[in-house]
N, C-alpha and C positions, 0 to 999 in steps of 0.2 A: 208040901213040905213042911217037915215040925219045925217048932220053935227052937225045939232042942239043937236042931242042925243048923239053924241060924245063928243061934248063940254060939255054938261051936265055931263057925266061919267067922264070926265077929271076933270072937277070943284070939283066932289065928292073926286076923288083921293088926291086933291091939300088941300082939307078941312080936310081930314085924316091926310095927312101928317103934316100938321100945328098942328093940334089936338095932334099927337103922336110926334111932333118936330122931324121929321126928313125930311131930303132933298133927293129929287130924283132929279137926274141929266137929266136923260131922260125918258120920258113915252111913250110908244107906244100901241096903241090899233089896233089890226090885227087878221086877223084868226089864229087861232091855231089849230091844230088837235089832239094834245095830252095831252094840259096842259088847266086849267083855266087861269093861269097866272106864272109868272117866276119873279125872281129878280137876280140882280147881286150884287157882292161885291163893284164894282164901282157906286153904285147908279141907276141902269138902271132897270126899271119896264116894263113888257110887259102885257098885258091882253087882253084876248081872247075876240073879238068883239060881241061873243054871249052874253057876260054879260050886255050888253047894253040891250038888249030886257028884260031880266030877271027883277024878282022884286028887287026893291031897296035894301032891306035887304040881298038878296045873292050876290049882287055885293059888297055891303059893307063888309059881310064876307070875300069875297076874297080879297079886297083891306085891309083890316086891316092884314089879314093873311099874306101878302106880306110883308106890312111896316114894320110890327113888326120882320121880318126876318133881317132887317136891325140892329138891336140892339139884338135879340136873334135868332142865327142860327140855332137852332133846334126846335123840338116839345115838349121840357122838361116841367118840372113844371111853371118855370116860363114864359114860352110863353103862357102855357094854362092858368095860372093867369091873364095876361095880356089880353088875347083873352076874358075872363069871366069879367074882369072890364069893358072892352069897350064895349062887346055886350052881355053880358048876358049868357044866354043859347045857347051858340056859337055851341054847338053840334047838335042841332034841325036844325041849317041851313046848317049845314055840311049834314045832313042826307036830308034834302030837295033837296040840290045840287046834292047828289048822287041819289035821284028818279026820277030824271029829265030823266033818262034812255040814258042819253048821253051816248056815247062810248068813253068818256074819262076815263084816269085811276083816282083812287083814291088819286093820290099822294096830291092834293092839299086839300083835304077833310079829312086830319086825326083828329083823335081826341088826 
């Protein structure tokens, strides 16, 4: 995986963070065996490096999913409304991510 691809993915994270008016204190792109991404209340974001090679809209789904958790900590009605406002039919993106046949748990792709 090239450094250029990592930087492009990081740039997309920062673009979405600016659009959603969210400040990340740290961004990590690393191998993750059990998740596509995670975030902490301290503002740390971690993304599975496999996302870099996937279709941009799937990466954006995971990016927006995590960034929205800084303001909405659950997957309730508000979170779903915000996902829909920013990504449209985000459920189809979640299904695509699930259909990749990965061994990842479905925690990141809840509807």
